[in-house]
Structure formats: C-alpha cells, structure tokens
MIDOSE-1310 file (N, C-alpha, C; in nm, 2 decimals, decimal comma, always signed):
residues 162
mtti	+0,96/+1,82/-2,43/+0,90/+1,70/-2,47/+0,92/+1,61/-2,35; +0,80/+1,55/-2,31/+0,80/+1,45/-2,21/+0,83/+1,31/-2,26; +0,92/+1,25/-2,19/+0,95/+1,10/-2,22/+0,97/+1,03/-2,09; +0,97/+0,89/-2,10/+1,01/+0,82/-1,98/+1,16/+0,78/-1,99
iprt	+1,23/+0,82/-1,89/+1,37/+0,79/-1,88/+1,39/+0,65/-1,85; +1,46/+0,56/-1,93/+1,48/+0,43/-1,89/+1,56/+0,42/-1,76; +1,53/+0,31/-1,68/+1,59/+0,28/-1,55/+1,75/+0,27/-1,58; +1,79/+0,22/-1,70/+1,94/+0,21/-1,70/+2,00/+0,34/-1,72
dvgl	+1,93/+0,44/-1,77/+1,98/+0,57/-1,79/+2,01/+0,65/-1,65; +1,96/+0,60/-1,54/+1,99/+0,67/-1,42/+2,07/+0,56/-1,34; +2,13/+0,46/-1,40/+2,23/+0,38/-1,33/+2,17/+0,26/-1,26; +2,04/+0,22/-1,30/+1,98/+0,10/-1,24/+2,01/-0,03/-1,33
spvv	+2,00/-0,13/-1,29/+2,02/-0,26/-1,36/+1,89/-0,26/-1,46; +1,92/-0,33/-1,58/+1,81/-0,35/-1,67/+1,71/-0,44/-1,63; +1,74/-0,53/-1,53/+1,66/-0,64/-1,48/+1,60/-0,59/-1,36; +1,45/-0,60/-1,34/+1,38/-0,56/-1,21/+1,38/-0,68/-1,14
rnfn	+1,44/-0,68/-1,02/+1,45/-0,79/-0,92/+1,38/-0,78/-0,80; +1,35/-0,88/-0,74/+1,28/-0,88/-0,61/+1,37/-0,83/-0,50; +1,33/-0,82/-0,38/+1,41/-0,77/-0,27/+1,54/-0,86/-0,24; +1,53/-0,98/-0,28/+1,64/-1,07/-0,26/+1,75/-1,05/-0,37
ritr	+1,73/-0,96/-0,46/+1,82/-0,92/-0,56/+1,86/-1,04/-0,65; +1,78/-1,15/-0,64/+1,81/-1,27/-0,73/+1,70/-1,29/-0,83; +1,58/-1,31/-0,77/+1,47/-1,35/-0,86/+1,42/-1,23/-0,93; +1,36/-1,25/-1,05/+1,30/-1,14/-1,13/+1,16/-1,11/-1,08
rpll	+1,12/-0,99/-1,09/+0,97/-0,96/-1,07/+0,88/-0,99/-1,18; +0,76/-1,04/-1,16/+0,67/-1,07/-1,27/+0,63/-0,95/-1,34; +0,59/-0,97/-1,47/+0,53/-0,86/-1,54/+0,39/-0,83/-1,49; +0,34/-0,70/-1,50/+0,20/-0,68/-1,47/+0,12/-0,70/-1,59
rdfi	+0,00/-0,75/-1,57/-0,09/-0,79/-1,69/-0,14/-0,65/-1,74; -0,21/-0,67/-1,85/-0,26/-0,56/-1,93/-0,40/-0,51/-1,86; -0,44/-0,38/-1,88/-0,57/-0,34/-1,84/-0,57/-0,33/-1,69; -0,47/-0,28/-1,62/-0,46/-0,28/-1,48/-0,56/-0,16/-1,44
plii	-0,65/-0,18/-1,33/-0,75/-0,08/-1,30/-0,71/+0,03/-1,22; -0,58/+0,02/-1,15/-0,55/+0,12/-1,04/-0,42/+0,18/-1,06; -0,41/+0,31/-1,02/-0,28/+0,38/-1,02/-0,28/+0,44/-0,87; -0,18/+0,41/-0,80/-0,17/+0,46/-0,67/-0,05/+0,56/-0,66
chht	-0,08/+0,68/-0,60/+0,02/+0,79/-0,60/+0,08/+0,79/-0,46; +0,20/+0,81/-0,45/+0,29/+0,82/-0,34/+0,39/+0,94/-0,32; +0,43/+0,97/-0,21/+0,54/+1,06/-0,19/+0,64/+1,00/-0,11; +0,77/+1,06/-0,09/+0,87/+1,00/-0,03/+0,85/+0,98/+0,13
gvnv	+0,78/+1,06/+0,19/+0,76/+1,06/+0,33/+0,88/+1,10/+0,42; +0,98/+1,15/+0,36/+1,09/+1,20/+0,44/+1,11/+1,36/+0,42; +1,16/+1,42/+0,51/+1,19/+1,57/+0,51/+1,32/+1,60/+0,44; +1,32/+1,58/+0,31/+1,44/+1,60/+0,23/+1,40/+1,70/+0,12
ryat	+1,49/+1,78/+0,08/+1,46/+1,87/-0,04/+1,50/+1,81/-0,16; +1,40/+1,75/-0,23/+1,45/+1,69/-0,36/+1,46/+1,78/-0,47; +1,41/+1,90/-0,46/+1,41/+1,99/-0,57/+1,55/+2,03/-0,60; +1,64/+2,02/-0,51/+1,78/+2,06/-0,55/+1,87/+1,94/-0,57
rdtg	+1,82/+1,81/-0,57/+1,89/+1,70/-0,57/+1,89/+1,64/-0,72; +2,00/+1,56/-0,75/+2,00/+1,49/-0,88/+1,90/+1,38/-0,88; +1,81/+1,38/-0,97/+1,70/+1,27/-0,99/+1,76/+1,13/-0,98; +1,85/+1,11/-1,08/+1,91/+0,98/-1,10/+1,97/+0,92/-0,96
kavr	+2,04/+1,01/-0,89/+2,10/+0,99/-0,76/+1,99/+0,95/-0,66; +1,88/+1,03/-0,65/+1,78/+1,01/-0,56/+1,71/+0,86/-0,59; +1,69/+0,84/-0,72/+1,63/+0,71/-0,75/+1,71/+0,59/-0,72; +1,84/+0,61/-0,74/+1,94/+0,50/-0,69/+1,93/+0,48/-0,55
sidr	+1,92/+0,59/-0,47/+1,92/+0,58/-0,33/+1,79/+0,50/-0,28; +1,68/+0,54/-0,34/+1,55/+0,47/-0,30/+1,57/+0,32/-0,34; +1,63/+0,29/-0,46/+1,65/+0,15/-0,50/+1,73/+0,08/-0,40; +1,83/+0,15/-0,33/+1,90/+0,07/-0,23/+1,82/+0,01/-0,12
wksg	+1,71/+0,10/-0,08/+1,62/+0,05/+0,03/+1,53/-0,05/-0,01; +1,47/-0,02/-0,13/+1,36/-0,11/-0,18/+1,38/-0,12/-0,33; +1,43/-0,23/-0,38/+1,45/-0,24/-0,53/+1,32/-0,25/-0,61; +1,32/-0,16/-0,70/+1,19/-0,15/-0,78/+1,06/-0,13/-0,71
eyny	+1,06/-0,05/-0,60/+0,95/-0,02/-0,52/+0,83/+0,03/-0,60; +0,85/+0,14/-0,68/+0,75/+0,21/-0,75/+0,77/+0,17/-0,90; +0,66/+0,18/-0,97/+0,67/+0,16/-1,13/+0,73/+0,28/-1,19; +0,70/+0,40/-1,14/+0,74/+0,52/-1,20/+0,78/+0,63/-1,10
vidq	+0,87/+0,72/-1,12/+0,91/+0,83/-1,05/+0,91/+0,96/-1,12; +0,83/+1,05/-1,06/+0,82/+1,19/-1,13/+0,88/+1,30/-1,04; +0,99/+1,35/-1,09/+1,06/+1,46/-1,02/+0,99/+1,60/-1,03; +1,04/+1,70/-0,96/+0,98/+1,82/-0,96/+0,99/+1,90/-1,08
lgqi	+1,07/+1,86/-1,17/+1,08/+1,92/-1,31/+0,98/+1,86/-1,41; +0,92/+1,74/-1,37/+0,84/+1,67/-1,45/+0,89/+1,56/-1,53; +1,02/+1,53/-1,49/+1,09/+1,42/-1,56/+1,03/+1,28/-1,50; +1,01/+1,19/-1,59/+0,95/+1,05/-1,55/+1,06/+0,96/-1,56
vefa	+1,08/+0,89/-1,46/+1,19/+0,78/-1,46/+1,12/+0,64/-1,43; +1,16/+0,55/-1,52/+1,11/+0,41/-1,50/+1,19/+0,35/-1,40; +1,10/+0,30/-1,29/+1,17/+0,24/-1,17/+1,15/+0,08/-1,20; +1,03/+0,03/-1,17/+0,99/-0,10/-1,20/+0,93/-0,11/-1,34
geyq	+0,88/+0,00/-1,39/+0,81/+0,00/-1,52/+0,69/-0,09/-1,52; +0,69/-0,19/-1,62/+0,58/-0,27/-1,64/+0,59/-0,40/-1,56; +0,68/-0,40/-1,46/+0,70/-0,51/-1,37/+0,63/-0,48/-1,24; +0,59/-0,58/-1,16/+0,53/-0,56/-1,05/+0,62/-0,48/-0,94
gahc	+0,57/-0,36/-0,88/+0,64/-0,30/-0,79/+0,61/-0,35/-0,65; +0,66/-0,28/-0,55/+0,64/-0,32/-0,42/+0,60/-0,20/-0,33; +0,50/-0,13/-0,37/+0,45/+0,01/-0,33/+0,35/+0,00/-0,23; +0,26/-0,10/-0,24/+0,13/-0,10/-0,15/+0,09/-0,25/-0,13
kgyn	+0,12/-0,30/-0,01/+0,09/-0,44/+0,02/-0,05/-0,48/-0,03; -0,07/-0,59/-0,10/-0,20/-0,64/-0,14/-0,24/-0,59/-0,27; -0,17/-0,48/-0,32/-0,22/-0,42/-0,45/-0,11/-0,42/-0,55; +0,01/-0,47/-0,52/+0,12/-0,46/-0,61/+0,11/-0,53/-0,74
drsy	+0,02/-0,64/-0,74/+0,00/-0,72/-0,87/-0,12/-0,67/-0,95; -0,18/-0,56/-0,90/-0,30/-0,51/-0,97/-0,30/-0,36/-0,96; -0,17/-0,29/-0,96/-0,18/-0,14/-0,97/-0,04/-0,10/-1,02; -0,03/+0,02/-1,06/+0,09/+0,09/-1,09/+0,11/+0,18/-0,97
gvlf	+0,24/+0,20/-0,93/+0,27/+0,29/-0,82/+0,36/+0,40/-0,87; +0,31/+0,54/-0,85/+0,38/+0,65/-0,90/+0,42/+0,72/-0,78; +0,56/+0,74/-0,77/+0,61/+0,82/-0,67/+0,65/+0,97/-0,71; +0,59/+1,06/-0,64/+0,62/+1,19/-0,67/+0,74/+1,24/-0,58
lngt	+0,85/+1,27/-0,64/+0,98/+1,29/-0,57/+0,98/+1,42/-0,50; +0,91/+1,43/-0,38/+0,89/+1,54/-0,30/+0,91/+1,51/-0,16; +0,99/+1,59/-0,09/+1,00/+1,57/+0,05/+0,86/+1,61/+0,12; +0,86/+1,60/+0,25/+0,73/+1,62/+0,31/+0,69/+1,76/+0,32
qepv	+0,79/+1,86/+0,29/+0,75/+1,99/+0,31/+0,75/+2,06/+0,16; +0,76/+1,98/+0,06/+0,77/+2,03/-0,08/+0,63/+2,00/-0,15; +0,56/+2,10/-0,20/+0,43/+2,09/-0,26/+0,47/+2,02/-0,41; +0,36/+1,95/-0,46/+0,37/+1,91/-0,59/+0,37/+2,02/-0,70
tqpq	+0,45/+2,01/-0,80/+0,46/+2,13/-0,90/+0,37/+2,10/-1,01; +0,35/+2,21/-1,09/+0,27/+2,19/-1,21/+0,33/+2,10/-1,31; +0,47/+2,11/-1,33/+0,53/+2,01/-1,42/+0,50/+1,86/-1,38; +0,50/+1,84/-1,25/+0,47/+1,70/-1,21/+0,33/+1,65/-1,24
ieaf	+0,24/+1,75/-1,23/+0,10/+1,72/-1,26/+0,09/+1,69/-1,41; +0,16/+1,78/-1,49/+0,15/+1,76/-1,63/+0,20/+1,62/-1,68; +0,32/+1,60/-1,62/+0,39/+1,47/-1,65/+0,29/+1,35/-1,60; +0,23/+1,36/-1,48/+0,15/+1,25/-1,45/+0,03/+1,24/-1,55
hwlv	-0,02/+1,34/-1,59/-0,14/+1,33/-1,69/-0,08/+1,27/-1,82; +0,04/+1,30/-1,86/+0,10/+1,24/-1,98/+0,13/+1,09/-1,96; +0,19/+1,05/-1,84/+0,21/+0,92/-1,81/+0,08/+0,83/-1,81; -0,02/+0,88/-1,75/-0,15/+0,81/-1,75/-0,19/+0,79/-1,90
gvlr	-0,18/+0,90/-1,99/-0,22/+0,87/-2,12/-0,14/+0,77/-2,20; -0,01/+0,76/-2,17/+0,08/+0,66/-2,22/+0,03/+0,52/-2,18; +0,01/+0,51/-2,04/-0,04/+0,38/-2,00/-0,17/+0,34/-2,06; -0,26/+0,44/-2,08/-0,39/+0,41/-2,15/-0,37/+0,38/-2,29
wtqr	-0,29/+0,44/-2,36/-0,26/+0,43/-2,50/-0,20/+0,28/-2,52; -0,11/+0,24/-2,44/-0,04/+0,11/-2,45/-0,12/+0,00/-2,39; -0,23/+0,03/-2,33/-0,32/-0,06/-2,28/-0,26/-0,14/-2,15; -0,18/-0,06/-2,08/-0,13/-0,10/-1,95/-0,22/-0,09/-1,84
vqnv	-0,30/+0,03/-1,85/-0,42/+0,05/-1,77/-0,54/+0,06/-1,83; -0,65/+0,04/-1,76/-0,79/+0,06/-1,82/-0,81/+0,20/-1,87; -0,90/+0,22/-1,96/-0,93/+0,34/-2,02/-0,96/+0,45/-1,91; -1,02/+0,41/-1,80/-1,05/+0,51/-1,70/-1,00/+0,44/-1,57
pwii	-0,87/+0,46/-1,53/-0,82/+0,38/-1,41/-0,87/+0,46/-1,29; -0,88/+0,39/-1,19/-0,90/+0,46/-1,05/-0,75/+0,52/-1,02; -0,76/+0,64/-0,97/-0,63/+0,72/-0,93/-0,65/+0,75/-0,79; -0,57/+0,69/-0,70/-0,59/+0,71/-0,56/-0,45/+0,74/-0,49
ghge	-0,46/+0,79/-0,37/-0,36/+0,81/-0,30/-0,33/+0,68/-0,21; -0,20/+0,65/-0,17/-0,17/+0,54/-0,10/-0,25/+0,52/+0,04; -0,27/+0,64/+0,10/-0,35/+0,64/+0,22/-0,50/+0,59/+0,20; -0,55/+0,60/+0,08/-0,68/+0,55/+0,06/-0,70/+0,40/+0,07
vaat	-0,58/+0,32/+0,06/-0,59/+0,18/+0,07/-0,51/+0,12/+0,18; -0,43/+0,20/+0,26/-0,35/+0,15/+0,36/-0,33/+0,26/+0,46; -0,32/+0,22/+0,59/-0,29/+0,31/+0,70/-0,16/+0,38/+0,69; -0,16/+0,49/+0,63/-0,03/+0,56/+0,61/-0,06/+0,71/+0,59
gcpg	+0,04/+0,79/+0,62/+0,03/+0,94/+0,58/+0,05/+0,97/+0,44; +0,10/+0,87/+0,37/+0,13/+0,88/+0,22/-0,01/+0,90/+0,15; -0,02/+0,98/+0,06/+0,08/+1,05/-0,02/+0,11/+1,19/+0,02; +0,09/+1,24/+0,15/+0,14/+1,36/+0,19/+0,08/+1,47/+0,10
hvrf	+0,16/+1,57/+0,06/+0,11/+1,68/-0,02/+0,05/+1,64/-0,16; +0,08/+1,52/-0,20/+0,01/+1,46/-0,32/-0,14/+1,47/-0,30; -0,17/+1,43/-0,17/-0,31/+1,43/-0,13/-0,39/+1,55/-0,17; -0,33/+1,67/-0,15/-0,40/+1,80/-0,18/-0,42/+1,82/-0,33
vmpv	-0,34/+1,75/-0,43/-0,38/+1,76/-0,56/-0,44/+1,65/-0,63; -0,49/+1,56/-0,55/-0,55/+1,43/-0,60/-0,67/+1,47/-0,69; -0,76/+1,56/-0,66/-0,87/+1,59/-0,75/-0,81/+1,63/-0,90; -0,70/+1,71/-0,90/-0,64/+1,74/-1,03/-0,58/+1,63/-1,09
lkqa	-0,50/+1,53/-1,01/-0,45/+1,42/-1,07/-0,55/+1,32/-1,12; -0,66/+1,31/-1,05/-0,77/+1,21/-1,10/-0,84/+1,27/-1,23; -0,82/+1,39/-1,27/-0,87/+1,43/-1,39/-0,80/+1,36/-1,51; -0,68/+1,30/-1,49/-0,61/+1,24/-1,59/-0,67/+1,11/-1,63
gv	-0,77/+1,06/-1,55/-0,85/+0,94/-1,59/-0,98/+0,97/-1,67; -1,01/+1,08/-1,68/-1,13/+1,12/-1,75/-1,12/+1,10/-1,89
C-alpha cells in the first residue's frame, strides 16, 4: 500500500524552514499547475542506501528543497510537502518538486513510476494541483542536466496527468 511517509518519520523537523533555518516557508496555494521532476545529479548508488538517511543528508545541504522524494522502492517521503520548496528558481511558488532518489547511473524503477502516478492522484484529489497539471523535467525550465534518467521516462510520468 502506497502512503506518504511524514517528514518527521525520517528524522526531519515538523516545521519546514527557509535556508536560514529560522523563518518558515509559506504554504503553496491550491490548484498548482505544475509538477517538476528532478534527480539527485550525483553518482551515488541510492538503491542500497537508507532512504531516511539520504533525505536527511539532502536536507543538510538544502532544507526542504523538494516537496516529495520517491525512492527506488516506490516509497514517497514528504520533504517540504505542501510548503514552498526550493527546487527550481522562479517556479518554487507555483510548482511541486518531486525528487527521484536515483544516482546519475541508476534508471528510474517501475515502483517509482507507480508511486509518482499515485502521488499525482493524491495531489489532484486534495486539490493541491490542477486536474491536469503540467509534468515536466527540471531541464525544461532551467539550464541543467536534471532530471537525468528521469528524462527518459517523462512520457510515462506525464500519463499521470491524463
């Protein structure tokens, strides 16, 4: 059964704070039109790593950078959740950022694709995103190699918005 693992269950603070670690991030509005997909951009094998530990490590670099993280087993972890992330400059207040926990040499797994479809359904059901949100890779709105291997499954991921 797919669920969203609360950020506190992986050892993160219940409060989503800005990079200064003092002020809180604002909530995203309802009916967000955009979901941006990302990958880690590092040559690390996340398939053999503890997901909670990996999320805490990412949080040390950028607090609440993504809204959700999907590991290779299809587990979804709340990172910034319904609060504004910091995943794509100029789009953080109008998009959800989903990080696929894959190193640069690790392909996206079928459980990740299924979990992503489930997550999009939940976001639609709770009216956090529009009924048919745009689903794009980070590289489609910024000069970056991200989303790496995620780019190759973007047509499959976009089916979640249909």
